[in-house]
PDB file of the backbone (N, CA, C, O) and the ligand in Angstrom, with CONECT records:
HET     ZN  A 101       1
ATOM      1  N   UNK A   1      66.325  95.132 117.764  1.00  0.00           N
ATOM      2  CA  UNK A   1      64.858  94.950 118.385  1.00  0.00           C
ATOM      3  C   UNK A   1      63.911  95.792 117.411  1.00  0.00           C
ATOM      4  O   UNK A   1      64.179  96.943 117.068  1.00  0.00           O
ATOM      5  N   UNK A   2      62.897  95.169 117.048  1.00  0.00           N
ATOM      6  CA  UNK A   2      61.996  95.920 116.139  1.00  0.00           C
ATOM      7  C   UNK A   2      61.207  96.679 116.831  1.00  0.00           C
ATOM      8  O   UNK A   2      61.185  97.878 116.554  1.00  0.00           O
ATOM      9  N   UNK A   3      60.442  96.208 117.804  1.00  0.00           N
ATOM     10  CA  UNK A   3      59.484  96.802 118.619  1.00  0.00           C
ATOM     11  C   UNK A   3      59.629  96.452 120.161  1.00  0.00           C
ATOM     12  O   UNK A   3      59.616  95.260 120.465  1.00  0.00           O
ATOM     13  N   UNK A   4      59.754  97.336 121.077  1.00  0.00           N
ATOM     14  CA  UNK A   4      59.710  96.946 122.218  1.00  0.00           C
ATOM     15  C   UNK A   4      58.441  97.443 122.748  1.00  0.00           C
ATOM     16  O   UNK A   4      58.076  98.607 122.587  1.00  0.00           O
ATOM     17  N   UNK A   5      57.651  96.401 123.491  1.00  0.00           N
ATOM     18  CA  UNK A   5      56.161  96.708 123.941  1.00  0.00           C
ATOM     19  C   UNK A   5      56.377  96.779 125.563  1.00  0.00           C
ATOM     20  O   UNK A   5      56.971  95.904 126.193  1.00  0.00           O
ATOM     21  N   UNK A   6      55.905  97.744 126.039  1.00  0.00           N
ATOM     22  CA  UNK A   6      56.056  97.911 127.442  1.00  0.00           C
ATOM     23  C   UNK A   6      54.344  97.964 127.802  1.00  0.00           C
ATOM     24  O   UNK A   6      53.530  98.564 127.100  1.00  0.00           O
ATOM     25  N   UNK A   7      54.046  97.281 128.918  1.00  0.00           N
ATOM     26  CA  UNK A   7      52.732  97.649 129.377  1.00  0.00           C
ATOM     27  C   UNK A   7      52.817  97.534 130.861  1.00  0.00           C
ATOM     28  O   UNK A   7      53.651  96.753 131.319  1.00  0.00           O
ATOM     29  N   UNK A   8      52.019  98.250 131.707  1.00  0.00           N
ATOM     30  CA  UNK A   8      51.965  98.381 132.832  1.00  0.00           C
ATOM     31  C   UNK A   8      51.020  97.460 133.386  1.00  0.00           C
ATOM     32  O   UNK A   8      49.867  97.401 132.957  1.00  0.00           O
ATOM     33  N   UNK A   9      51.492  96.658 134.419  1.00  0.00           N
ATOM     34  CA  UNK A   9      50.457  95.549 134.981  1.00  0.00           C
ATOM     35  C   UNK A   9      50.553  95.775 136.686  1.00  0.00           C
ATOM     36  O   UNK A   9      51.548  96.074 137.347  1.00  0.00           O
ATOM     37  N   UNK A  10      49.393  95.566 137.067  1.00  0.00           N
ATOM     38  CA  UNK A  10      49.004  95.731 138.437  1.00  0.00           C
ATOM     39  C   UNK A  10      49.001  94.349 139.223  1.00  0.00           C
ATOM     40  O   UNK A  10      48.408  93.367 138.775  1.00  0.00           O
ATOM     41  N   UNK A  11      49.737  94.335 140.486  1.00  0.00           N
ATOM     42  CA  UNK A  11      49.861  93.163 141.222  1.00  0.00           C
ATOM     43  C   UNK A  11      49.358  93.398 142.661  1.00  0.00           C
ATOM     44  O   UNK A  11      49.697  94.482 143.137  1.00  0.00           O
ATOM     45  N   UNK A  12      48.652  92.632 143.404  1.00  0.00           N
ATOM     46  CA  UNK A  12      48.451  92.646 144.729  1.00  0.00           C
ATOM     47  C   UNK A  12      49.171  91.619 145.494  1.00  0.00           C
ATOM     48  O   UNK A  12      49.109  90.432 145.176  1.00  0.00           O
ATOM     49  N   UNK A  13      49.906  92.076 146.572  1.00  0.00           N
ATOM     50  CA  UNK A  13      50.599  91.294 147.385  1.00  0.00           C
ATOM     51  C   UNK A  13      49.556  90.282 148.127  1.00  0.00           C
ATOM     52  O   UNK A  13      48.538  90.681 148.692  1.00  0.00           O
ATOM     53  N   UNK A  14      49.954  88.920 148.045  1.00  0.00           N
ATOM     54  CA  UNK A  14      49.035  88.102 148.587  1.00  0.00           C
ATOM     55  C   UNK A  14      49.092  88.017 150.240  1.00  0.00           C
ATOM     56  O   UNK A  14      48.249  87.449 150.934  1.00  0.00           O
ATOM     57  N   UNK A  15      50.218  88.677 150.694  1.00  0.00           N
ATOM     58  CA  UNK A  15      50.396  88.710 152.200  1.00  0.00           C
ATOM     59  C   UNK A  15      49.768  89.803 152.794  1.00  0.00           C
ATOM     60  O   UNK A  15      49.078  89.672 153.804  1.00  0.00           O
ATOM     61  N   UNK A  16      49.951  90.836 152.259  1.00  0.00           N
ATOM     62  CA  UNK A  16      49.547  92.175 152.971  1.00  0.00           C
ATOM     63  C   UNK A  16      48.702  93.075 152.151  1.00  0.00           C
ATOM     64  O   UNK A  16      48.440  94.227 152.498  1.00  0.00           O
ATOM     65  N   UNK A  17      48.276  92.516 151.038  1.00  0.00           N
ATOM     66  CA  UNK A  17      47.398  93.398 150.014  1.00  0.00           C
ATOM     67  C   UNK A  17      47.991  94.549 149.502  1.00  0.00           C
ATOM     68  O   UNK A  17      47.240  95.325 148.912  1.00  0.00           O
ATOM     69  N   UNK A  18      49.206  94.841 149.599  1.00  0.00           N
ATOM     70  CA  UNK A  18      49.689  96.095 149.002  1.00  0.00           C
ATOM     71  C   UNK A  18      49.689  95.868 147.535  1.00  0.00           C
ATOM     72  O   UNK A  18      49.859  94.748 147.053  1.00  0.00           O
ATOM     73  N   UNK A  19      49.484  97.015 146.777  1.00  0.00           N
ATOM     74  CA  UNK A  19      49.245  97.129 145.562  1.00  0.00           C
ATOM     75  C   UNK A  19      50.727  97.542 144.736  1.00  0.00           C
ATOM     76  O   UNK A  19      51.500  98.428 145.100  1.00  0.00           O
ATOM     77  N   UNK A  20      50.857  96.841 143.789  1.00  0.00           N
ATOM     78  CA  UNK A  20      52.166  97.194 143.144  1.00  0.00           C
ATOM     79  C   UNK A  20      51.988  97.509 141.593  1.00  0.00           C
ATOM     80  O   UNK A  20      50.993  97.001 141.076  1.00  0.00           O
ATOM     81  N   UNK A  21      52.565  98.044 141.029  1.00  0.00           N
ATOM     82  CA  UNK A  21      52.671  98.114 139.398  1.00  0.00           C
ATOM     83  C   UNK A  21      54.025  97.896 138.982  1.00  0.00           C
ATOM     84  O   UNK A  21      55.010  98.311 139.593  1.00  0.00           O
ATOM     85  N   UNK A  22      54.044  97.065 137.653  1.00  0.00           N
ATOM     86  CA  UNK A  22      55.518  96.895 137.171  1.00  0.00           C
ATOM     87  C   UNK A  22      55.257  96.931 135.685  1.00  0.00           C
ATOM     88  O   UNK A  22      54.200  96.681 135.106  1.00  0.00           O
ATOM     89  N   UNK A  23      56.377  97.278 135.195  1.00  0.00           N
ATOM     90  CA  UNK A  23      56.388  97.493 133.536  1.00  0.00           C
ATOM     91  C   UNK A  23      56.809  96.144 133.067  1.00  0.00           C
ATOM     92  O   UNK A  23      57.804  95.592 133.536  1.00  0.00           O
ATOM     93  N   UNK A  24      56.066  95.611 132.153  1.00  0.00           N
ATOM     94  CA  UNK A  24      56.321  94.393 131.529  1.00  0.00           C
ATOM     95  C   UNK A  24      56.886  94.695 130.119  1.00  0.00           C
ATOM     96  O   UNK A  24      56.307  95.328 129.236  1.00  0.00           O
ATOM     97  N   UNK A  25      58.120  94.131 130.061  1.00  0.00           N
ATOM     98  CA  UNK A  25      58.724  94.329 128.644  1.00  0.00           C
ATOM     99  C   UNK A  25      58.724  92.876 128.085  1.00  0.00           C
ATOM    100  O   UNK A  25      59.043  91.879 128.734  1.00  0.00           O
ATOM    101  N   UNK A  26      58.267  92.907 126.614  1.00  0.00           N
ATOM    102  CA  UNK A  26      58.453  91.616 125.973  1.00  0.00           C
ATOM    103  C   UNK A  26      59.855  91.423 125.322  1.00  0.00           C
ATOM    104  O   UNK A  26      60.418  92.334 124.715  1.00  0.00           O
ATOM    105  N   UNK A  27      60.413  90.103 125.499  1.00  0.00           N
ATOM    106  CA  UNK A  27      61.617  89.928 125.015  1.00  0.00           C
ATOM    107  C   UNK A  27      61.591  88.758 124.117  1.00  0.00           C
ATOM    108  O   UNK A  27      60.662  87.954 124.194  1.00  0.00           O
ATOM    109  N   UNK A  28      62.644  88.597 123.190  1.00  0.00           N
ATOM    110  CA  UNK A  28      62.741  87.453 122.462  1.00  0.00           C
ATOM    111  C   UNK A  28      63.192  86.399 123.272  1.00  0.00           C
ATOM    112  O   UNK A  28      62.677  85.294 123.099  1.00  0.00           O
ATOM    113  N   UNK A  29      64.038  86.539 124.104  1.00  0.00           N
ATOM    114  CA  UNK A  29      64.649  85.290 124.736  1.00  0.00           C
ATOM    115  C   UNK A  29      63.849  85.337 126.300  1.00  0.00           C
ATOM    116  O   UNK A  29      63.316  86.352 126.750  1.00  0.00           O
ATOM    117  N   UNK A  30      63.896  84.119 126.939  1.00  0.00           N
ATOM    118  CA  UNK A  30      63.310  83.789 128.162  1.00  0.00           C
ATOM    119  C   UNK A  30      64.061  84.499 129.374  1.00  0.00           C
ATOM    120  O   UNK A  30      65.270  84.424 129.593  1.00  0.00           O
ATOM    121  N   UNK A  31      63.262  85.097 130.007  1.00  0.00           N
ATOM    122  CA  UNK A  31      63.704  85.611 131.285  1.00  0.00           C
ATOM    123  C   UNK A  31      63.079  85.063 132.466  1.00  0.00           C
ATOM    124  O   UNK A  31      61.985  84.533 132.270  1.00  0.00           O
ATOM    125  N   UNK A  32      63.491  85.070 133.563  1.00  0.00           N
ATOM    126  CA  UNK A  32      62.658  84.680 134.832  1.00  0.00           C
ATOM    127  C   UNK A  32      63.140  85.598 135.996  1.00  0.00           C
ATOM    128  O   UNK A  32      64.222  86.186 136.008  1.00  0.00           O
ATOM    129  N   UNK A  33      62.353  85.635 136.808  1.00  0.00           N
ATOM    130  CA  UNK A  33      62.652  86.578 138.056  1.00  0.00           C
ATOM    131  C   UNK A  33      61.311  86.543 139.176  1.00  0.00           C
ATOM    132  O   UNK A  33      60.289  85.863 139.078  1.00  0.00           O
ATOM    133  N   UNK A  34      61.647  87.405 140.138  1.00  0.00           N
ATOM    134  CA  UNK A  34      60.567  87.358 140.996  1.00  0.00           C
ATOM    135  C   UNK A  34      60.589  88.659 141.723  1.00  0.00           C
ATOM    136  O   UNK A  34      61.668  89.227 141.887  1.00  0.00           O
ATOM    137  N   UNK A  35      59.434  89.194 142.188  1.00  0.00           N
ATOM    138  CA  UNK A  35      59.408  90.428 142.976  1.00  0.00           C
ATOM    139  C   UNK A  35      58.968  90.111 144.430  1.00  0.00           C
ATOM    140  O   UNK A  35      57.995  89.377 144.607  1.00  0.00           O
ATOM    141  N   UNK A  36      59.587  90.589 145.381  1.00  0.00           N
ATOM    142  CA  UNK A  36      59.159  90.376 146.800  1.00  0.00           C
ATOM    143  C   UNK A  36      58.660  91.668 147.365  1.00  0.00           C
ATOM    144  O   UNK A  36      59.174  92.764 147.145  1.00  0.00           O
ATOM    145  N   UNK A  37      57.510  91.421 148.186  1.00  0.00           N
ATOM    146  CA  UNK A  37      57.045  92.843 148.812  1.00  0.00           C
ATOM    147  C   UNK A  37      57.767  93.577 149.641  1.00  0.00           C
ATOM    148  O   UNK A  37      58.313  92.888 150.502  1.00  0.00           O
ATOM    149  N   UNK A  38      57.981  94.717 149.713  1.00  0.00           N
ATOM    150  CA  UNK A  38      58.952  95.378 150.539  1.00  0.00           C
ATOM    151  C   UNK A  38      58.314  95.554 151.887  1.00  0.00           C
ATOM    152  O   UNK A  38      59.085  95.942 152.765  1.00  0.00           O
ATOM    153  N   UNK A  39      57.165  95.365 152.204  1.00  0.00           N
ATOM    154  CA  UNK A  39      56.527  95.358 153.475  1.00  0.00           C
ATOM    155  C   UNK A  39      56.548  94.036 154.156  1.00  0.00           C
ATOM    156  O   UNK A  39      57.050  94.010 155.280  1.00  0.00           O
ATOM    157  N   UNK A  40      56.155  93.115 153.731  1.00  0.00           N
ATOM    158  CA  UNK A  40      55.952  91.805 154.190  1.00  0.00           C
ATOM    159  C   UNK A  40      56.717  90.665 153.664  1.00  0.00           C
ATOM    160  O   UNK A  40      56.443  89.512 153.998  1.00  0.00           O
ATOM    161  N   UNK A  41      57.778  90.987 152.755  1.00  0.00           N
ATOM    162  CA  UNK A  41      58.496  90.062 152.119  1.00  0.00           C
ATOM    163  C   UNK A  41      57.875  88.914 151.404  1.00  0.00           C
ATOM    164  O   UNK A  41      58.609  88.014 150.995  1.00  0.00           O
ATOM    165  N   UNK A  42      56.568  88.861 151.214  1.00  0.00           N
ATOM    166  CA  UNK A  42      55.980  87.935 150.491  1.00  0.00           C
ATOM    167  C   UNK A  42      56.248  87.948 148.867  1.00  0.00           C
ATOM    168  O   UNK A  42      56.596  88.996 148.322  1.00  0.00           O
ATOM    169  N   UNK A  43      56.094  86.906 148.229  1.00  0.00           N
ATOM    170  CA  UNK A  43      56.362  86.979 146.896  1.00  0.00           C
ATOM    171  C   UNK A  43      55.010  87.603 146.307  1.00  0.00           C
ATOM    172  O   UNK A  43      53.883  87.164 146.536  1.00  0.00           O
ATOM    173  N   UNK A  44      55.303  88.629 145.564  1.00  0.00           N
ATOM    174  CA  UNK A  44      54.207  89.299 144.856  1.00  0.00           C
ATOM    175  C   UNK A  44      53.955  88.681 143.470  1.00  0.00           C
ATOM    176  O   UNK A  44      52.815  88.545 143.024  1.00  0.00           O
ATOM    177  N   UNK A  45      55.069  88.311 142.805  1.00  0.00           N
ATOM    178  CA  UNK A  45      55.021  87.848 141.458  1.00  0.00           C
ATOM    179  C   UNK A  45      56.241  87.181 140.940  1.00  0.00           C
ATOM    180  O   UNK A  45      57.359  87.690 141.021  1.00  0.00           O
ATOM    181  N   UNK A  46      55.970  85.918 140.356  1.00  0.00           N
ATOM    182  CA  UNK A  46      57.177  85.439 139.772  1.00  0.00           C
ATOM    183  C   UNK A  46      56.864  85.021 138.334  1.00  0.00           C
ATOM    184  O   UNK A  46      55.786  84.613 137.902  1.00  0.00           O
ATOM    185  N   UNK A  47      57.913  85.186 137.736  1.00  0.00           N
ATOM    186  CA  UNK A  47      57.629  85.215 136.109  1.00  0.00           C
ATOM    187  C   UNK A  47      58.775  84.213 135.515  1.00  0.00           C
ATOM    188  O   UNK A  47      59.871  84.005 136.035  1.00  0.00           O
ATOM    189  N   UNK A  48      58.306  83.679 134.385  1.00  0.00           N
ATOM    190  CA  UNK A  48      59.379  83.201 133.478  1.00  0.00           C
ATOM    191  C   UNK A  48      58.644  83.085 132.034  1.00  0.00           C
ATOM    192  O   UNK A  48      57.491  82.685 131.870  1.00  0.00           O
ATOM    193  N   UNK A  49      59.430  83.463 131.144  1.00  0.00           N
ATOM    194  CA  UNK A  49      59.036  83.433 129.723  1.00  0.00           C
ATOM    195  C   UNK A  49      59.766  84.465 129.027  1.00  0.00           C
ATOM    196  O   UNK A  49      60.823  84.974 129.400  1.00  0.00           O
ATOM    197  N   UNK A  50      59.043  84.757 127.878  1.00  0.00           N
ATOM    198  CA  UNK A  50      59.452  85.729 127.081  1.00  0.00           C
ATOM    199  C   UNK A  50      59.046  87.112 127.580  1.00  0.00           C
ATOM    200  O   UNK A  50      58.507  87.860 126.764  1.00  0.00           O
ATOM    201  N   UNK A  51      59.216  87.477 128.653  1.00  0.00           N
ATOM    202  CA  UNK A  51      58.941  88.889 129.052  1.00  0.00           C
ATOM    203  C   UNK A  51      59.656  89.013 130.486  1.00  0.00           C
ATOM    204  O   UNK A  51      59.955  88.068 131.216  1.00  0.00           O
ATOM    205  N   UNK A  52      59.865  90.376 130.733  1.00  0.00           N
ATOM    206  CA  UNK A  52      60.473  90.346 131.927  1.00  0.00           C
ATOM    207  C   UNK A  52      59.647  91.692 132.666  1.00  0.00           C
ATOM    208  O   UNK A  52      59.050  92.532 131.992  1.00  0.00           O
ATOM    209  N   UNK A  53      59.718  91.723 133.920  1.00  0.00           N
ATOM    210  CA  UNK A  53      59.142  92.866 134.947  1.00  0.00           C
ATOM    211  C   UNK A  53      60.303  93.635 135.339  1.00  0.00           C
ATOM    212  O   UNK A  53      61.425  93.212 135.617  1.00  0.00           O
ATOM    213  N   UNK A  54      59.827  94.956 135.319  1.00  0.00           N
ATOM    214  CA  UNK A  54      60.873  95.994 135.891  1.00  0.00           C
ATOM    215  C   UNK A  54      60.124  97.073 136.514  1.00  0.00           C
ATOM    216  O   UNK A  54      58.900  97.105 136.381  1.00  0.00           O
ATOM    217  N   UNK A  55      60.802  98.047 137.245  1.00  0.00           N
ATOM    218  CA  UNK A  55      60.305  99.201 137.732  1.00  0.00           C
ATOM    219  C   UNK A  55      58.953  99.072 138.674  1.00  0.00           C
ATOM    220  O   UNK A  55      57.902  99.703 138.555  1.00  0.00           O
ATOM    221  N   UNK A  56      59.290  98.093 139.618  1.00  0.00           N
ATOM    222  CA  UNK A  56      58.187  97.741 140.668  1.00  0.00           C
ATOM    223  C   UNK A  56      58.122  99.212 141.425  1.00  0.00           C
ATOM    224  O   UNK A  56      59.044  99.971 141.726  1.00  0.00           O
ATOM    225  N   UNK A  57      56.681  99.339 141.625  1.00  0.00           N
ATOM    226  CA  UNK A  57      56.409 100.553 142.624  1.00  0.00           C
ATOM    227  C   UNK A  57      55.242 100.183 143.239  1.00  0.00           C
ATOM    228  O   UNK A  57      54.316  99.507 142.790  1.00  0.00           O
ATOM    229  N   UNK A  58      55.383 100.705 144.331  1.00  0.00           N
ATOM    230  CA  UNK A  58      54.168 100.488 145.330  1.00  0.00           C
ATOM    231  C   UNK A  58      53.024 101.543 145.149  1.00  0.00           C
ATOM    232  O   UNK A  58      53.274 102.747 145.208  1.00  0.00           O
ATOM    233  N   UNK A  59      51.908 101.117 144.952  1.00  0.00           N
ATOM    234  CA  UNK A  59      50.605 101.870 144.714  1.00  0.00           C
ATOM    235  C   UNK A  59      50.269 102.503 146.012  1.00  0.00           C
ATOM    236  O   UNK A  59      50.049 101.811 147.006  1.00  0.00           O
ATOM    237  N   UNK A  60      50.223 103.849 146.032  1.00  0.00           N
ATOM    238  CA  UNK A  60      49.917 104.549 147.332  1.00  0.00           C
ATOM    239  C   UNK A  60      48.466 105.146 147.538  1.00  0.00           C
ATOM    240  O   UNK A  60      48.183 105.912 148.460  1.00  0.00           O
ATOM    241  N   UNK A  61      47.603 104.720 146.598  1.00  0.00           N
ATOM    242  CA  UNK A  61      46.286 105.095 146.489  1.00  0.00           C
ATOM    243  C   UNK A  61      45.693 104.848 147.833  1.00  0.00           C
ATOM    244  O   UNK A  61      45.044 105.721 148.408  1.00  0.00           O
ATOM    245  N   UNK A  62      45.925 103.578 148.379  1.00  0.00           N
ATOM    246  CA  UNK A  62      45.103 103.213 149.611  1.00  0.00           C
ATOM    247  C   UNK A  62      46.185 102.917 150.492  1.00  0.00           C
ATOM    248  O   UNK A  62      46.789 101.848 150.405  1.00  0.00           O
ATOM    249  N   UNK A  63      46.526 103.958 151.497  1.00  0.00           N
ATOM    250  CA  UNK A  63      47.501 103.789 152.626  1.00  0.00           C
ATOM    251  C   UNK A  63      46.784 103.028 153.643  1.00  0.00           C
ATOM    252  O   UNK A  63      45.566 102.964 153.811  1.00  0.00           O
ATOM    253  N   UNK A  64      47.835 102.391 154.377  1.00  0.00           N
ATOM    254  CA  UNK A  64      47.289 101.488 155.487  1.00  0.00           C
ATOM    255  C   UNK A  64      46.421 102.372 156.620  1.00  0.00           C
ATOM    256  O   UNK A  64      46.762 103.493 156.996  1.00  0.00           O
ATOM    257  N   UNK A  65      45.470 101.792 156.996  1.00  0.00           N
ATOM    258  CA  UNK A  65      44.476 102.249 157.750  1.00  0.00           C
ATOM    259  C   UNK A  65      44.841 101.867 159.331  1.00  0.00           C
ATOM    260  O   UNK A  65      44.984 100.750 159.826  1.00  0.00           O
ATOM    261  N   UNK A  66      44.931 103.036 159.885  1.00  0.00           N
ATOM    262  CA  UNK A  66      45.295 102.896 161.351  1.00  0.00           C
ATOM    263  C   UNK A  66      44.129 103.275 162.138  1.00  0.00           C
ATOM    264  O   UNK A  66      43.779 104.437 162.343  1.00  0.00           O
ATOM    265  N   UNK A  67      43.427 102.005 162.656  1.00  0.00           N
ATOM    266  CA  UNK A  67      42.405 102.321 163.569  1.00  0.00           C
ATOM    267  C   UNK A  67      41.206 102.837 163.315  1.00  0.00           C
ATOM    268  O   UNK A  67      40.327 103.047 164.152  1.00  0.00           O
ATOM    269  N   UNK A  68      41.147 103.087 161.939  1.00  0.00           N
ATOM    270  CA  UNK A  68      40.028 103.956 161.590  1.00  0.00           C
ATOM    271  C   UNK A  68      39.343 103.345 160.158  1.00  0.00           C
ATOM    272  O   UNK A  68      40.040 103.130 159.166  1.00  0.00           O
ATOM    273  N   UNK A  69      38.233 103.156 160.183  1.00  0.00           N
ATOM    274  CA  UNK A  69      37.419 102.543 158.909  1.00  0.00           C
ATOM    275  C   UNK A  69      37.244 103.651 158.088  1.00  0.00           C
ATOM    276  O   UNK A  69      37.189 104.809 158.502  1.00  0.00           O
ATOM    277  N   UNK A  70      37.144 103.259 156.778  1.00  0.00           N
ATOM    278  CA  UNK A  70      36.613 104.323 155.826  1.00  0.00           C
ATOM    279  C   UNK A  70      35.162 104.440 156.020  1.00  0.00           C
ATOM    280  O   UNK A  70      34.347 103.531 156.178  1.00  0.00           O
ATOM    281  N   UNK A  71      34.945 105.896 155.976  1.00  0.00           N
ATOM    282  CA  UNK A  71      33.569 106.332 156.215  1.00  0.00           C
ATOM    283  C   UNK A  71      32.547 105.806 155.197  1.00  0.00           C
ATOM    284  O   UNK A  71      31.360 105.667 155.492  1.00  0.00           O
ATOM    285  N   UNK A  72      32.981 105.559 154.157  1.00  0.00           N
ATOM    286  CA  UNK A  72      31.969 105.018 153.088  1.00  0.00           C
ATOM    287  C   UNK A  72      31.509 106.161 152.224  1.00  0.00           C
ATOM    288  O   UNK A  72      30.857 105.920 151.208  1.00  0.00           O
ATOM    289  N   UNK A  73      31.814 107.401 152.574  1.00  0.00           N
ATOM    290  CA  UNK A  73      31.376 108.579 151.716  1.00  0.00           C
ATOM    291  C   UNK A  73      32.495 109.154 150.880  1.00  0.00           C
ATOM    292  O   UNK A  73      32.444 110.296 150.422  1.00  0.00           O
ATOM    293  N   UNK A  74      33.481 108.347 150.701  1.00  0.00           N
ATOM    294  CA  UNK A  74      34.785 108.706 149.821  1.00  0.00           C
ATOM    295  C   UNK A  74      35.521 109.269 150.929  1.00  0.00           C
ATOM    296  O   UNK A  74      35.246 109.110 152.118  1.00  0.00           O
ATOM    297  N   UNK A  75      36.699 110.095 150.338  1.00  0.00           N
ATOM    298  CA  UNK A  75      37.756 110.418 151.240  1.00  0.00           C
ATOM    299  C   UNK A  75      37.393 111.576 152.063  1.00  0.00           C
ATOM    300  O   UNK A  75      38.181 112.006 152.905  1.00  0.00           O
TER     301      UNK A  75
HETATM  302 ZN    ZN A 101      53.218  92.262 151.262  1.00  0.00          ZN2+
END
């Protein structure tokens, strides 16, 4: 492999709006796969082509809100 290009991409679960990041790696050969949300089991992203995604991580910047709305003035 001459160059391996990794880029971080961000995805949002269509089911529960949880945010995830994954590392995209370019490949010479086609790959396919999918990632399911660890919270609602919805399919966050499916891919096929000359790239692969790995290192899925939940983004914890916006935790679930329990009975309280954001005040609007920041944290
Ligand atoms: Zn979800």
